[in-house]
Backbone as XML, in Angstrom:
<?xml version="1.0"?>
<chain id="A" units="angstrom">
  <residue number="1" name="MET">
    <atom name="N" x="76.115" y="134.107" z="10.805"/>
    <atom name="CA" x="77.092" y="134.673" z="11.503"/>
    <atom name="C" x="77.309" y="133.609" z="13.033"/>
  </residue>
  <residue number="2" name="GLN">
    <atom name="N" x="78.335" y="133.065" z="13.077"/>
    <atom name="CA" x="78.566" y="132.125" z="14.403"/>
    <atom name="C" x="78.335" y="132.955" z="15.662"/>
  </residue>
  <residue number="3" name="LYS">
    <atom name="N" x="77.372" y="132.222" z="16.725"/>
    <atom name="CA" x="77.210" y="133.057" z="17.784"/>
    <atom name="C" x="77.878" y="131.942" z="18.881"/>
  </residue>
  <residue number="4" name="TRP">
    <atom name="N" x="78.193" y="132.803" z="19.829"/>
    <atom name="CA" x="79.337" y="131.729" z="21.074"/>
    <atom name="C" x="78.366" y="131.828" z="22.341"/>
  </residue>
  <residue number="5" name="GLU">
    <atom name="N" x="78.683" y="130.975" z="23.132"/>
    <atom name="CA" x="78.373" y="131.113" z="24.530"/>
    <atom name="C" x="79.691" y="130.988" z="25.130"/>
  </residue>
  <residue number="6" name="TYR">
    <atom name="N" x="79.761" y="131.558" z="26.836"/>
    <atom name="CA" x="80.941" y="131.719" z="27.502"/>
    <atom name="C" x="80.583" y="131.191" z="28.845"/>
  </residue>
  <residue number="7" name="PHE">
    <atom name="N" x="81.694" y="130.884" z="29.452"/>
    <atom name="CA" x="81.628" y="130.231" z="30.737"/>
    <atom name="C" x="83.043" y="130.495" z="31.425"/>
  </residue>
  <residue number="8" name="THR">
    <atom name="N" x="82.727" y="131.067" z="32.567"/>
    <atom name="CA" x="83.892" y="131.065" z="33.741"/>
    <atom name="C" x="83.698" y="130.187" z="34.663"/>
  </residue>
  <residue number="9" name="ALA">
    <atom name="N" x="85.181" y="129.658" z="35.169"/>
    <atom name="CA" x="85.291" y="128.642" z="36.316"/>
    <atom name="C" x="86.442" y="129.037" z="37.132"/>
  </residue>
  <residue number="10" name="PRO">
    <atom name="N" x="86.501" y="128.700" z="38.033"/>
    <atom name="CA" x="87.549" y="128.562" z="38.793"/>
    <atom name="C" x="88.228" y="127.551" z="38.973"/>
  </residue>
  <residue number="11" name="LEU">
    <atom name="N" x="89.915" y="127.783" z="38.820"/>
    <atom name="CA" x="90.498" y="126.544" z="38.384"/>
    <atom name="C" x="91.546" y="126.011" z="39.873"/>
  </residue>
  <residue number="12" name="LEU">
    <atom name="N" x="91.193" y="124.707" z="40.380"/>
    <atom name="CA" x="91.714" y="124.361" z="41.424"/>
    <atom name="C" x="92.903" y="123.638" z="41.116"/>
  </residue>
  <residue number="13" name="ASP">
    <atom name="N" x="94.128" y="124.163" z="41.980"/>
    <atom name="CA" x="95.480" y="123.743" z="41.429"/>
    <atom name="C" x="95.569" y="122.067" z="41.649"/>
  </residue>
  <residue number="14" name="HIS">
    <atom name="N" x="94.668" y="121.191" z="42.523"/>
    <atom name="CA" x="94.551" y="119.640" z="42.780"/>
    <atom name="C" x="94.159" y="119.136" z="41.636"/>
  </residue>
  <residue number="15" name="ALA">
    <atom name="N" x="92.810" y="119.591" z="41.141"/>
    <atom name="CA" x="92.580" y="119.362" z="39.674"/>
    <atom name="C" x="92.546" y="119.796" z="38.344"/>
  </residue>
  <residue number="16" name="LEU">
    <atom name="N" x="93.530" y="120.699" z="38.317"/>
    <atom name="CA" x="93.860" y="121.411" z="36.945"/>
    <atom name="C" x="93.078" y="120.712" z="35.877"/>
  </residue>
  <residue number="17" name="GLN">
    <atom name="N" x="94.154" y="119.650" z="35.453"/>
    <atom name="CA" x="94.365" y="118.951" z="34.355"/>
    <atom name="C" x="92.769" y="118.334" z="33.890"/>
  </residue>
  <residue number="18" name="GLU">
    <atom name="N" x="92.176" y="117.459" z="35.348"/>
    <atom name="CA" x="90.786" y="116.986" z="35.089"/>
    <atom name="C" x="90.003" y="118.039" z="34.739"/>
  </residue>
  <residue number="19" name="ILE">
    <atom name="N" x="89.776" y="119.061" z="35.402"/>
    <atom name="CA" x="88.901" y="120.156" z="35.203"/>
    <atom name="C" x="88.830" y="120.745" z="33.624"/>
  </residue>
  <residue number="20" name="LEU">
    <atom name="N" x="90.303" y="120.987" z="33.169"/>
    <atom name="CA" x="90.528" y="121.261" z="31.978"/>
    <atom name="C" x="89.901" y="120.210" z="30.791"/>
  </residue>
  <residue number="21" name="ASN">
    <atom name="N" x="90.060" y="119.106" z="30.984"/>
    <atom name="CA" x="89.956" y="117.799" z="30.104"/>
    <atom name="C" x="88.340" y="117.533" z="30.125"/>
  </residue>
  <residue number="22" name="ASN">
    <atom name="N" x="87.650" y="117.904" z="31.595"/>
    <atom name="CA" x="86.260" y="117.865" z="31.230"/>
    <atom name="C" x="85.716" y="118.672" z="30.263"/>
  </residue>
  <residue number="23" name="PHE">
    <atom name="N" x="85.800" y="120.262" z="31.002"/>
    <atom name="CA" x="85.377" y="121.476" z="29.619"/>
    <atom name="C" x="85.575" y="121.151" z="28.313"/>
  </residue>
  <residue number="24" name="GLY">
    <atom name="N" x="86.820" y="120.453" z="28.100"/>
    <atom name="CA" x="87.143" y="120.318" z="26.618"/>
    <atom name="C" x="86.302" y="119.207" z="25.979"/>
  </residue>
  <residue number="25" name="ASP">
    <atom name="N" x="86.035" y="118.218" z="27.060"/>
    <atom name="CA" x="85.238" y="117.308" z="26.593"/>
    <atom name="C" x="83.837" y="117.710" z="26.075"/>
  </residue>
  <residue number="26" name="ASP">
    <atom name="N" x="83.234" y="118.514" z="27.126"/>
    <atom name="CA" x="82.162" y="119.183" z="26.753"/>
    <atom name="C" x="82.135" y="119.937" z="25.678"/>
  </residue>
  <residue number="27" name="GLY">
    <atom name="N" x="82.842" y="120.413" z="24.685"/>
    <atom name="CA" x="82.793" y="121.437" z="23.481"/>
    <atom name="C" x="83.883" y="122.376" z="23.971"/>
  </residue>
  <residue number="28" name="TRP">
    <atom name="N" x="83.883" y="122.879" z="25.690"/>
    <atom name="CA" x="84.497" y="124.127" z="25.713"/>
    <atom name="C" x="86.214" y="124.261" z="25.345"/>
  </residue>
  <residue number="29" name="GLU">
    <atom name="N" x="86.140" y="125.758" z="24.853"/>
    <atom name="CA" x="87.820" y="125.743" z="24.283"/>
    <atom name="C" x="88.132" y="126.790" z="25.203"/>
  </residue>
  <residue number="30" name="LEU">
    <atom name="N" x="89.425" y="126.651" z="26.025"/>
    <atom name="CA" x="89.884" y="127.658" z="26.893"/>
    <atom name="C" x="90.038" y="128.752" z="26.250"/>
  </residue>
  <residue number="31" name="VAL">
    <atom name="N" x="89.998" y="130.038" z="26.598"/>
    <atom name="CA" x="90.172" y="131.324" z="25.915"/>
    <atom name="C" x="91.405" y="132.191" z="26.426"/>
  </residue>
  <residue number="32" name="ALA">
    <atom name="N" x="91.270" y="132.027" z="28.175"/>
    <atom name="CA" x="91.834" y="132.953" z="28.970"/>
    <atom name="C" x="92.081" y="132.494" z="30.118"/>
  </residue>
  <residue number="33" name="VAL">
    <atom name="N" x="92.954" y="132.592" z="30.797"/>
    <atom name="CA" x="93.275" y="132.351" z="32.375"/>
    <atom name="C" x="93.600" y="133.527" z="33.169"/>
  </residue>
  <residue number="34" name="VAL">
    <atom name="N" x="92.934" y="134.381" z="34.063"/>
    <atom name="CA" x="92.855" y="135.674" z="34.786"/>
    <atom name="C" x="92.863" y="135.358" z="36.065"/>
  </residue>
  <residue number="35" name="ALA">
    <atom name="N" x="94.296" y="135.687" z="36.866"/>
    <atom name="CA" x="94.534" y="135.604" z="37.957"/>
    <atom name="C" x="94.721" y="136.597" z="38.954"/>
  </residue>
  <residue number="36" name="THR">
    <atom name="N" x="93.850" y="137.537" z="38.944"/>
    <atom name="CA" x="93.662" y="138.620" z="39.573"/>
    <atom name="C" x="93.683" y="138.461" z="41.064"/>
  </residue>
  <residue number="37" name="ASN">
    <atom name="N" x="93.494" y="137.247" z="41.568"/>
    <atom name="CA" x="93.836" y="136.843" z="43.076"/>
    <atom name="C" x="94.780" y="135.678" z="42.533"/>
  </residue>
  <residue number="38" name="PRO">
    <atom name="N" x="95.904" y="135.562" z="42.821"/>
    <atom name="CA" x="96.327" y="134.323" z="42.312"/>
    <atom name="C" x="96.203" y="132.894" z="43.229"/>
  </residue>
  <residue number="39" name="ALA">
    <atom name="N" x="95.557" y="133.187" z="44.347"/>
    <atom name="CA" x="95.130" y="132.234" z="45.157"/>
    <atom name="C" x="93.861" y="131.490" z="44.435"/>
  </residue>
  <residue number="40" name="SER">
    <atom name="N" x="93.085" y="132.138" z="43.402"/>
    <atom name="CA" x="92.390" y="131.146" z="42.765"/>
    <atom name="C" x="92.103" y="132.202" z="41.324"/>
  </residue>
  <residue number="41" name="PRO">
    <atom name="N" x="92.652" y="131.643" z="40.454"/>
    <atom name="CA" x="92.868" y="132.000" z="38.972"/>
    <atom name="C" x="91.243" y="131.717" z="38.441"/>
  </residue>
  <residue number="42" name="VAL">
    <atom name="N" x="90.580" y="132.080" z="37.171"/>
    <atom name="CA" x="89.687" y="131.919" z="36.875"/>
    <atom name="C" x="90.045" y="131.905" z="35.195"/>
  </residue>
  <residue number="43" name="ALA">
    <atom name="N" x="89.253" y="130.761" z="34.496"/>
    <atom name="CA" x="89.310" y="130.323" z="33.464"/>
    <atom name="C" x="88.372" y="131.028" z="32.661"/>
  </residue>
  <residue number="44" name="TYR">
    <atom name="N" x="88.100" y="131.475" z="31.812"/>
    <atom name="CA" x="87.361" y="131.676" z="30.187"/>
    <atom name="C" x="87.312" y="130.977" z="29.545"/>
  </residue>
  <residue number="45" name="PHE">
    <atom name="N" x="86.152" y="130.326" z="29.101"/>
    <atom name="CA" x="85.950" y="129.528" z="28.155"/>
    <atom name="C" x="85.081" y="130.196" z="27.240"/>
  </residue>
  <residue number="46" name="LYS">
    <atom name="N" x="84.516" y="129.372" z="25.907"/>
    <atom name="CA" x="83.647" y="129.480" z="24.826"/>
    <atom name="C" x="83.360" y="128.306" z="23.973"/>
  </residue>
  <residue number="47" name="ARG">
    <atom name="N" x="82.315" y="128.465" z="23.427"/>
    <atom name="CA" x="82.050" y="127.364" z="22.733"/>
    <atom name="C" x="80.922" y="127.947" z="21.741"/>
  </residue>
  <residue number="48" name="PRO">
    <atom name="N" x="80.785" y="127.114" z="20.199"/>
    <atom name="CA" x="80.124" y="127.764" z="19.568"/>
    <atom name="C" x="78.355" y="127.481" z="19.986"/>
  </residue>
  <residue number="49" name="LYS">
    <atom name="N" x="77.454" y="128.156" z="19.909"/>
    <atom name="CA" x="75.914" y="128.039" z="20.018"/>
    <atom name="C" x="75.377" y="127.346" z="19.171"/>
  </residue>
  <residue number="50" name="GLU">
    <atom name="N" x="74.651" y="126.387" z="19.739"/>
    <atom name="CA" x="73.713" y="125.571" z="18.733"/>
    <atom name="C" x="72.570" y="125.956" z="18.361"/>
  </residue>
</chain>
């Protein structure tokens, strides 16, 4: 059975693409973005556990 690890990170407007690309390069898949506070949305990532 596949096991997953999860990570959350704030998204900063001035570096959004760089942040997402860096996490993608490290094997993280973006699952959702939640903006309970529109000024600081949070990204939820997952990747397979090794």
